[in-house]
C-alpha positions in Angstrom: -71.3 59.4 -44.6 -74.3 59.7 -46.2 -77.9 58.0 -45.0 -79.0 55.1 -47.2 -82.3 54.9 -47.2 -83.5 51.9 -49.5 -86.6 50.3 -50.1 -87.6 47.2 -51.5 -91.1 45.5 -52.7 -91.7 41.5 -52.8 -94.5 40.8 -54.2 -96.6 37.1 -54.1 -94.7 35.0 -57.2 -97.9 35.2 -60.2 -96.9 31.4 -61.1 -95.2 28.9 -59.8 -93.6 26.4 -62.5 -92.3 24.6 -59.8 -91.2 23.2 -56.8 -88.1 25.7 -56.7 -89.7 29.4 -58.1 -89.3 31.9 -55.9 -92.8 32.7 -53.4 -92.3 36.5 -53.1 -90.5 39.0 -56.4 -90.0 42.1 -56.3 -87.3 44.8 -56.5 -84.7 46.9 -54.5 -85.0 50.6 -55.4 -81.8 53.4 -54.3 -81.4 56.7 -54.7 -78.8 57.3 -56.8 -77.5 60.1 -55.1 -77.1 57.2 -51.7 -75.0 54.6 -53.7 -71.7 56.5 -53.2 -73.7 55.5 -48.9 -74.5 52.6 -50.7 -69.9 51.9 -52.1 -68.5 53.3 -48.5 -70.8 50.7 -46.4 -69.6 47.3 -49.0 -66.2 48.0 -48.7 -66.0 48.3 -44.4 -64.3 45.5 -43.0 -66.4 42.3 -43.0 -68.0 40.9 -39.7 -68.8 37.2 -39.3 -71.4 35.8 -40.7 -73.5 32.2 -38.9 -71.2 30.3 -41.0 -68.4 31.6 -40.1 -68.2 33.1 -43.4 -67.2 36.8 -43.8 -70.2 39.7 -44.9 -71.0 42.8 -45.1 -74.3 43.0 -43.2 -77.1 46.1 -44.5 -80.2 46.3 -42.3 -83.3 45.8 -43.7 -87.4 45.8 -42.5 -90.9 44.7 -43.7 -94.2 46.1 -43.4 -97.3 44.7 -44.1 -98.8 46.6 -47.1 -101.5 46.7 -49.8 -102.2 48.3 -53.3 -104.1 50.3 -55.0 -105.4 47.8 -56.2 -105.6 45.3 -53.5 -102.7 42.6 -53.5 -101.2 42.5 -50.9 -96.8 42.3 -51.0 -94.0 43.6 -48.4 -92.7 46.7 -48.3 -89.9 47.2 -46.5 -86.0 49.5 -45.7 -83.0 48.5 -46.4 -80.0 50.7 -44.1 -76.4 50.2 -43.2 -76.7 48.3 -39.1 -76.1 50.4 -36.5 -72.9 50.1 -34.8 -72.8 47.6 -31.9 -71.6 50.4 -29.6 -74.8 52.3 -31.2 -77.6 49.5 -30.8 -76.1 49.4 -26.6 -79.2 50.2 -24.4 -77.9 51.5 -21.0 -77.9 49.3 -18.5 -80.5 50.0 -15.6 -80.0 49.0 -11.8 -84.2 49.4 -11.0 -86.7 47.8 -13.2 -89.5 50.3 -13.8 -92.1 50.7 -10.7 -95.6 49.9 -12.0 -96.4 53.5 -12.2 -93.7 53.8 -14.7 -95.1 51.5 -17.4 -97.1 52.6 -19.7 -99.6 49.9 -19.7 
């Protein structure tokens, strides 16, 4: 399956019309050649969320950024999460020595 490499930008709301108005707004951009990867992922077996509801998850990561005009915003990436088996780091029986720690 092709990797999904979508992005998003969230900017502070210019004007809040009520307490329920969002604090940030923006867009998600999915490259046209990656739509098939997104659709394929959305068709995978759902997993349960914290409320025990079936969901299909996407991973997001965000960074603070500043536009050329000086406005602060959040810039980020959206991707398909790695499978749990791939995320598990190998278990090490020994703690690293002081010489192995770079700080």
